[in-house]
Steps between C-alpha positions, in 0.01 A plus 500: 500500500546352161307188593223701650476725191491190270236329721258787539590810299141642500481483883840658554407787256167557685640530857818415684365154605623533855314432832617743749319626814621847590193572709608261787870568462699697751496821284845439352463137396220289370309255725667154537257228383407234750325168514163673577536687177510192280140533363588849386825383337338197341211708359720765349571518128847653568811315366726641775447574867693709749593450781578167674730452801583144623570639849142629519310213329678232293186292451343742262817503292485113490138516379592724221792278387278181526211664307738577216723179541811698539824361638550566861130406598 
């Protein structure tokens, strides 16, 4: 949180900077992002995204990690 606040304080003050799809969720939980959603994720200005599940689609998680060159990609 500190890193995000230092990196983009104006964006965090304007909104919550999260990409969450409640519309396609099951009513209790948000939708789990999948490989087919990659264009939406990539086009988003959000700093955080919720929700990923490797048992449903690990490839989209690898793409996020690779795009941001994070360990574990």
